[in-house]
N, C-alpha and C positions, 0 to 999 in steps of 0.2 A: 551528383548524391546518386547510386546505384539504389536500386530497388529495394536490395538487401536494407542496406542503412537506412532507407525510410521508414524500412516494416519497425523501428523502434521508433515507437511516439508517445508523448505526454500527450492530450490536449484539455485543456481546459475553457470550457463555456463559459462565461460571465453572469447570465443573465436566464434567470428564468424561464421558464413558458405554461404554456396552456397543456391539459393529463394527453397524456398517450393511450389507446386503444390496444388492450388485450396485451402491456405490456411489449409494445413494440409502439417505439419512435415513430411521429406521423411530421417529417421533416425534409420532405421534396423539395422546400424552396429554399428551405435555412441557410444561411451561407454564415459561413466559419471563416473568422479574420484572424490573423496569425499574430498575438500581440507581443508572443514573452517567446524563447528558442533556446531551451537551455540543452545545449548540445556543445561536442566538442572542445578543444581545448579552455575557451571561460565556461564550460559546466557550473564551476561552483564559486563563480564570480554571483549567482542567484540567491546562493543561499549567506547564510550567519553557520557561524560551526557554534553550535551548544557545549559551555564545559560543566554543563550543570549536572551535580548528584542525581542520579536515574532514580526518576519517578516510580518506578516499578523495582526498586529495590535489586538493580542487576548485582553483577560483580563484576562490573567497565566504569573503566575510567574515559569519561568521556571529554575527546581533547581540542585543542586548537590546535586551526591549520597549519605553521609553523611547525607544531609536533607535528601533526598526520604527515606532514611531505618529512618531516625530518627521520621519522619512524617509518618512511617510505609504503603509506595506504594510501597514498591515494595518486593514481594512472589515467592515464591518457593514453590510446594507442592510433596513433592518426592512420595507422593502412586499417584498420577499421572502422574506427570515428567512434569507439565506445570508449565510456570511460567506467574503470574499476575502482573499490573503494572498498579494500582489506580490515580487518583486525591484524592486530600485533599475535603473530603465530612463530616467535621463535624465543622466547625466554618466560619462564616465570611474571606471573604479575606479582604488583604488590599493591599499596593504600587500597583504591578504589578497587583497585580489581586490572582486569584483562583492559590496554589501550583498543578501544573504537572510536568510531566518529559519528555522531546526529550532528544531521540539517535540517536546518528550519529554514522555510522560503520565506525572501523580502517580501515577498508579495502577500497580501490575505485575498481570502474570497469567501462570499458567499454564492452560493451554488457555481455548477459549472462541468463540464467534460472533461473528467482526467482518463487520459489512455496510455499506459505504461507499458512499456515493452521491455522484457527484459532477457538477456540470456540467461545468467544463471543468476538467484539465488541464494544469501549466507544457508548453508546446509551441517550440518552436524549435532550430534549430542551435546546439549546445556546451551544451546542456539535459541534465541529471540531475537532473528528479524520481524522489520515492519514498513511497510511503505503507508501513511496514516495521514490522516488530516485532523486536525481542530485548535479550538478557540480559548479565549480566557477563560479565567473562573470555572476550569472545570467541575463538573459536567455540567454546567450551566449552559456554553455556549455549542453543547456536543460536542463527538468524536466518531470519525471515518473508518474506520480500518476497513483497508481495499486487500494488500497482501501483507497475511501474516499466520504464523505459526510459531510451532516450537518440537523441539528435540527429534529433526527428521519426520518430522508428521506427512504423508501420502496428498494429504487436502488441503487446500486454502482456506481460512474463514476469514469472510469479512461478516463487519459487527459494526453496529452501531451503539451508544455511549451516550444517557442524555441524564439530566434531572429527572424528576420525577411528574409524569403525568405524558407519557409516550410508550403507548400500547401498539405494536402490531398486530392486524386482522387476522385469521386463521386463513392461511397461506392458501393458494389455490395451482395447481399445474396452468396451469392458463396463464398464471401469470409469471411464473419461473421456474430453472429447474434444479436449482438446489434445495438443502432443507435447513429448517431451524433447529435450531438444538437442544437447548436447555426452557428458554424462555423467551416468549416473544414482546417481552418489556424489555424496555430500553434503560432502561431503571434499575433493571432487575441486579440485587446486592449493589445497591444504592449507587450504580451505575458501576460499578467493576467488572462484573460479568455481560453485561447487556445482551441486546437482542444478537445474536450470531446464526450466522447461517454457515453452512457448509460446501462448497466447490467439489467436484470431480477428482477422485485419484488419477494421480499428476496433477494436479495446480498447483504444487508445494514440493519443496523439499526435495532429493535426490533425483527422483520421478523425472519433475519439470524439467530439472539440469539434463538432465540424460538425453532428452528431449529437443535441446536445444529452448529452453523457457516456453514462451508465451508473449501471448498480449493481455491485459487486466485493463477494462473500461471503466470507469467509475461516469453514473450519469447523475448531477445534481441539480433538481428543479427545485420550485415552490411545492411542485405537485407530486413530487417523488425521487430517491436516491433508487437506483440501482446501480447494478456491477454483471458486466461479460466477462468471460473467460474465452480465447482459442488457445490452444496450443500451436508450436510454430506452426509447422503443415496446414491448418485448420486458418491461421490470421486469414481473414475478408481482403481480397484485392486491390479493395478500394485504399484500404490500411495499408498494406505494403506500396502499396507505389505513393501515399502522401495527399492525395487527392480531397476534396474535401467531403469531412466526412457526415455519415448520413447513418444514426442509430435506426433510421425506421430498416433498414437492411439486417440489422444486426440479428434478429429474431430475439427468444424470449432469452432474458436476462437469468444469471445463471440465481443472484440476489435482489429481490424487490422487496421495495421500504414504501409502501406510502402516506403520505402524512393525507388527513384531514381530521377532525373534530378531537379523534383517540390519540394524535400526533400533532400537533401544531409546525409548520416548517419553521418556523420560530425558534422553534429548541437548536437548528442551529445557524452558526453568527461569524463570518469574519473568523474563518478559517487560516491560515499556514498548514504548508507538506510539508509535513517529517520525513526522514525516510533514517533510518536508523537499525544498529546493530546493537544488543544487549545480551546477558549471558543471568540464565538460573532467572532469578528474581521471582516475583508474584504469580507468576503463571509456568515458566520452564522451570524453577526450581522445586518445585511438589510433585514434579512432575520426571524429575530426572529417576530413571536408573540406570546403573552400570556393573560391573561385576564388582564395583569396591563398592559400592553402598549406593542406598538414593534417599533424596530428598536433601533439601538444599542446602545441608554443609553438606554433602558428598559431590552436593554439582557444583557447588563454590571452590572445594578444593579441588575437584577436577581442571577446571577453566582455572585457575590457579598454578598446577600443576602438569600440566600436560598440550605446550603452546602448540607442538607442531598437529596436533586435535583441529585446530581450527584452521589450518591454508587452504581449505575449500570452504569459508564463513564471508566470504564476500561477494558483491557487488558484482553487476554486470550491466551496464546498462549503455541503449545509443544515446538518448536524448528525452528531452522532457520538453511536449511544445505548448504554452496557452493559447487556446483561440477561444476569442472575442463570440457566443450567436449572434448574429443581427437580428432581431426579431421580423419571423413572416407570416404568411397566412396560414401556415398549416402549423403542426402544436407537437412537442415538444415534451413525453413526460418525464 
C-alpha cells in the first residue's frame, strides 16, 4: 500500500488509560494492535445499513444496502483504495426524502482512539453530514461528534451530548486550540445542543475538500475526550506512513473535554460508530437560506426539487482502522 493510501486512517484504541499532561499524550511505550481494518472492497461489511426514520427529522430516506447499490450510491476505487458514499442526485425526492445512507458499526466501543482521514466530506446547502459515536438510550450513554457541520460552513464542530451532570471546566489555551461555542454544559437544552467546540477555518465543507481533505483524530479514555485535526499537507508523517500511533507527538488537540467530578466518564459507554448524511432537519433546516426562501420548509423543498445540487454531497474515505491500545508504563490522556 502506498504512503498516500496509508494516510487515510481511522484508529480505535479500546482501553482507557491515565491522564496526559498539558493536553499531550505521554504514550512513548504504548503499543497499538490492529483489531479491525475497515477498508477496500470489504468496507461495508463492517457496518449495518440503518433504515430508520431520521431522529433529527431530516428530509432523508435512509436506504438498505441493496437499494443503495441499485441507486449507485456505494463505490470502491481499486486504483486509489478509497470508498465513496453518495446521496441520490438525479431525481426529485419523494416520501421520507432524498435517498442517503446511514452506517452503524457492528462493533461497539467504550473508550478508544479514532482517526479518520477523508479526501472529501459532503458539501452543499441543506446538507448535514456527520462522523460520530453514540450509545443506547440517548443521551444517557452519551454522544461524541467528531466531524459535523451544515450548509457549507467552513469550521468543523466537535460536540459532546449527555444526560445531566456533565459540565466542562473553563477552557485553557494550554489544553486546546479550538473554542467552545454556546455552553460548557454537555446537557445544554436537554442534550440536544450539548457542549460544542469549533475547529479552524478549512476544517469542514468546501474549504476542506478543496485542499484534499485531512485527518481527524478522537482520543477517548477514562480521563478525557480529545479531538485533533490536520489538513492534508500537515498530516503527521507517522500517520501517513501507518506506523504505531503516538498521540504524544501530535501537539494540542483542537477540542479537549476532561472527565472528573463535574463530568464522570460513565456518561459515555457502548458506542456505535455512525457515518451518515442527512438534509435539513433540526439543525440545517432552521439555518437554511437560499434565493427562494429560508427555514425548514424552504430547505425541504430545495432538497426535493434540486437533485443536481447534491452531486458533491459525498464521502470519500480511504479506511477506518481499529487499534487496541495495550497498557504501558506511560500514560494517555
